[in-house]
N, C-alpha and C positions, 0 to 999 in steps of 0.2 A: 639959391635953389638946387643948383650943381652937390652942396654937402647933403642936403635933402635928401636927395634923390639916391647917394649914393648909404647913406644910413636907410633907407628903405631897403634895397638892395643885400644890405646884411641882416636883415631882420628877417625878412620872408625864410629864410630855411631856419630859422629857431622858430619862429609860430609855424610853421611844419612841423617840424620835429615835435614840438611840444604837443601840436593836436593829434598825434598818431598814437594809437594803443595798438601795442603788439597784442595778437590771438591768436595763440598758440591749439592748431587743433591737431586730436592724435589722426594720421592717418590710418588706410584701412591695415595699414601690415601689424603697427604697431597695439590694434585694440587689446591684439594677444598676445601673450610673448610667453615662451619656456623659460620657466623660472629652474626648474629643476628633474632628472629622468635618472632614474635610476632603484638599484636592488638595496636599498635604502637601510635595513638592522643589519644586513651583512659588511656594509660597507661602513657602518657606524654613523652614517652621518644627521642620522635623528633615531627617537626612541618611537614614538607616533606619530602616523602622519592625523595633521588636522583640515576637516574636510573645506573648512571657512576662517583666512586671517578678512579681517575688515578694517585693520586701524594698527596704526604701528605699537600702541599698548598689547593689544593682542601679540602681535607677531612678537614685542620682549619678551614676554611672558612663556610664548613658543619655544621649545627646544631646537629649533630652524634657524640656519647661518647665510642666510644669501646673500649678506652686504646689500641691503637695502634701505636708504634713508628713510626719515620720517616725511619729509613729501612725496614719495614715491606715492603711499597711500591717500592722498589726497584725489590722484586720478586710476587709484589699481584697489583691486581685492585679490588676495589669493586664495585660490581654487586647489582642493588638491584630489586627484583620482587615485584612488590603489587598491590593489589588487593583488592576488598570486600566479606565478608566472616562470616558464617550464628551465629559462635561463638566467643567470646573475651577470650582473652589467650596467655598465651605467649608458645613457642616449641609445639604449635600444629603441622608444619611442621619441621620436620628435614631433612637435608641432608643424600641419601644414595648413589648414582651413580651417575656416569655420563655416556656418549658417547658423543666422537669426532670422526666425519665422515665430511670428507672434510670440509669445511668450519662453520659447525653445530655442536655448542655445544649442546645437551643434558642431562641437569639437575632433577633428576630423585629424588622426596623426596618421604617420608615416610609421613602419617596422623595420628597422638595420639594424637588421643583427651582425655584427661586426666581431670584432672578439668576447666571447662570453664563455661561460661557463655552466654545461651543463646540468644542473640541481636548481630545483624548486624553490624560490625566495619570494617575500614580499616586496613585488613593488608598487613606487609611485611617479605618478608624472604633478610638479605642482604648475601650474597658469597665470601667470599676471594676466588676471580680466580687466579690462576699460571699463568702469562703473557706468559710463555711459550705456553698454551693454545687459547694465545687471536691474532688474526689479525686484519687490518685493515678491513676486511670482513666478519671478523666471526658475526652468528649469535647466539643466546643465545635463546634457547628454555624452558620451565621450566615447569614441572607436581610434583603441588604439592601433587595430590592425588597417586603418585608410576604410576606403569606400574598397567594396570585395565585387566583382560583376555578380549579377542574378544570373544564374543557367537557369536556362527556359525549354521547357519540355524536355527537363532531366533532372531524373532523384539522386540530389546531392548531397552528402553526410559534411559535416561540419564539426570541428573539433574544436570549440572555443572555450579560451582562458578567461576571457571576460566576462559578464554580466550584461554586455551590450555588443551586440557586431549589426553591420551597415552593409545592407545591398544596396546598391545602382543598378539601375535602368534606366533606359530611354525608348522614347515610344514619338514616331512620325506620323502615325493618325490614333484617333478615335478606336480603345481596343475594350475586352473587358479583360480584366487584372483578376488570375485566382493564384494561392499558396495555398499548400498544406505541410504537414510535421508526422515523422515519428520521432522518436528519440530512443537513446540505450542510457541505461546508469538508472540510479533511484534515486533521481528528482523528477517530479511526476512533468507530461507534458502540456497537463495545464498551467504551469507556472509561465511559461511561453505567453505572454502577450506582444502586440504588434501595433506599429503605428506607420501612417505613413506621408510622407512629405513629398509636395510638389515644388523643387527646389528655385522650378524656373520662373512659375510665381508668387514662390515665398509663400506657401497654401499648406495646413495639412488637411488630407482626406480623411474625410469620414469611411469609415469601411462597416460592411455588414455579412457578421458573422453565418458561416456555412456547413455544414459537415459537422455537427456537432461543436467539442472543443476543439477543433484541429487544425483551423482552416480559416480567410476570409476568401474575400473579391471585393471587386471595386469595379465600376465603367467608368474610365479613366480619356482625358483626352493628351493631346501629343505634348512630350516635355520631358524635362528630368527627374527622376523619381530617385528616395531615399526610403527603402524600406527597412524599420526599425524595428529589433529582436531583443526583446528584454526578457530576462531570462529572470524571474524570483524564486530564488532558490533559499525556500525559508524551511528548509531542512536542517537536522543536525551533520547532512551526509560528509558537507565539505569537499566538495567536489572540485579537483582538479585541471579539468575538463567538462565543458557542456557536450555533449555529441546528439548529435540528431541529423535526421534526414529532413532536407526539403522539396516539395517539385512544385515549383513556380510554372503556367501555364496563359499564353495570352490568346485569344480569343478575337476574330476578327468579328464586325456590329455587320456585314453586309451578309 
């Protein structure tokens, strides 16, 4: 009897070990990784950026050389955001945070201009994005310059090198929000489209148009918001800066 009891004691840990299956879950900090950030053509890192690389076979066919193995693509897809920037260097833009709202993946970067060369060149940011964040309908919107605080009741000039510009503001009570635009350059102000996201409750706000094609307004509840300006430059002007003014206001409902 004593021998049988001893045998059971020895076998129980084995049963427990065999019965346990280790489940690896990506924590929030690893759902998006920065793979590359730099003036790729000036450093001869690769010839052309590829927007999507979804498999190891596609990775091998590209001229990307990020030392990624086949198993990496079991969990991640590569997404590349490229634009023309006024300085040359590496790691000027670093990944900071993301928001997933419906099928919209908003990726926020920080601008960290340390040692740079003052010259225009092609810049690319390559992200590794967890496949669990993506679907066939996912739209990715990248802000290289981070979340910029929206200036209220003051005309503010923006000179954006990117076609996406994020403005952040917060409301502590229900108010009416309004914003309108003016522009400089050869591209048309009508090419600016805007979207508004409540990042507190992860909801996109439907906005009504007013003042012709130059502005928007909406009644907003308390919360944190990101107002995205999307510049659809469909001209051949090849603007290096998209320069425009905005004037935002908040109106109490009382």
